[in-house]
C-alpha positions in Angstrom: 17.0 276.0 -38.0 13.3 276.0 -37.3 12.0 274.2 -34.2 8.6 272.5 -34.5 6.6 272.8 -31.3 3.2 271.1 -30.8 0.9 273.0 -28.5 -2.2 271.1 -27.1 -5.0 272.7 -25.2 -8.7 272.1 -25.6 -9.3 275.8 -25.5 -8.6 277.2 -29.0 -8.2 280.7 -27.7 -5.2 279.5 -25.6 -3.5 277.7 -28.5 -4.1 280.6 -30.9 -2.7 283.1 -28.4 0.4 281.0 -27.7 1.0 280.5 -31.4 0.9 284.2 -32.1 3.1 285.1 -29.2 5.7 282.5 -29.6 6.1 282.9 -33.4 6.2 286.7 -33.0 9.0 286.5 -30.5 10.9 283.7 -32.0 11.2 283.4 -35.8 12.9 280.0 -35.4 9.7 278.5 -33.7 7.1 276.9 -35.9 4.0 276.2 -33.9 1.4 273.5 -34.6 -1.8 273.6 -32.5 -4.2 270.8 -31.7 -7.2 271.1 -29.5 -7.5 267.5 -28.4 -5.2 264.9 -27.0 -6.1 262.4 -29.7 -5.4 264.9 -32.5 -2.0 265.6 -30.9 -1.2 261.9 -30.5 -1.9 261.4 -34.2 0.4 264.3 -35.1 3.1 263.0 -32.7 3.1 259.7 -34.5 4.5 261.4 -37.5 7.7 261.9 -35.5 8.7 265.3 -36.6 8.2 267.6 -33.6 10.9 269.0 -31.4 8.9 269.7 -28.2 5.3 269.0 -26.9 3.6 271.7 -24.8 0.4 270.3 -23.4 -2.4 271.4 -21.0 -3.2 268.9 -18.3 -7.0 269.2 -18.1 -8.6 268.2 -21.4 -11.9 266.4 -21.9 -10.8 263.5 -24.2 -7.3 262.7 -22.9 -5.6 264.3 -19.9 -2.1 265.5 -20.0 -0.8 262.5 -18.1 -2.2 260.1 -20.6 -0.8 262.2 -23.5 2.6 262.3 -21.8 2.7 258.6 -21.2 1.6 257.7 -24.7 4.1 260.2 -26.1 6.8 258.5 -24.1 5.9 255.2 -25.6 6.4 256.7 -29.1 9.5 258.8 -28.3 11.1 258.7 -24.8 13.4 261.5 -25.7 10.8 264.1 -26.8 10.8 267.1 -24.5 7.5 267.7 -22.9 6.3 270.7 -20.9 2.9 270.6 -19.2 0.9 273.7 -18.4 -1.8 273.8 -15.8 -4.0 276.3 -13.9 -4.4 273.9 -11.0 -2.4 273.8 -7.7 -0.9 270.8 -6.0 -3.0 267.7 -5.7 -1.4 264.3 -4.8 -3.5 262.5 -7.4 -3.1 265.1 -10.1 -1.7 264.4 -13.5 1.3 266.6 -12.7 2.4 264.4 -9.8 1.8 261.2 -11.8 3.7 262.6 -14.8 6.7 263.8 -12.7 6.9 260.2 -11.2 7.0 259.0 -14.8 9.8 261.3 -15.8 8.3 264.7 -16.6 10.8 267.6 -16.0 8.8 270.7 -16.6 5.5 272.2 -15.5 4.5 275.8 -16.0 1.6 277.2 -14.1 -1.0 279.5 -15.7 -1.0 282.3 -16.0 2.6 282.5 -17.0 4.8 285.0 -18.7 5.7 284.2 -22.4 9.4 285.0 -21.8 9.5 282.3 -19.0 7.9 279.8 -21.4 10.3 280.7 -24.1 13.3 280.2 -21.7 11.9 276.8 -20.7 11.4 275.7 -24.3 14.9 276.8 -25.3 16.3 275.0 -22.3 14.6 271.8 -23.4 15.4 271.9 -27.1 19.0 273.0 -26.8 21.5 270.5 -28.3 23.2 269.7 -25.0 19.9 268.6 -23.4 19.0 266.5 -26.5 22.2 264.6 -26.3 21.6 263.8 -22.6 18.1 262.5 -23.3 16.5 265.2 -21.1 
């Protein structure tokens, strides 16, 4: 069964790269890419994705805002945030974790680690637990 993953990053090169790498390594992943938080939110409203992978720093809507708006639409949708920034107590990662975010991956990351994290979050046992 194909898994639909929405990748959001304002840098098109990043989304293009991740789409190629993930679909090449996992034939069961179908990747949709958006380059703004608002485009992503409109796509999420359709309600047919299995996982959201979003950057944190974006010009129109940061990762925290996208995460919280996504939670309003579907509180059980798995979300993974990616960032190139370190720890900052006011950072979107900290706010998102307090709001229930489970997974953050720091750039640059290895594709196999991202795939393992995606599989962990979309596996049926996690879906039934609302993780």
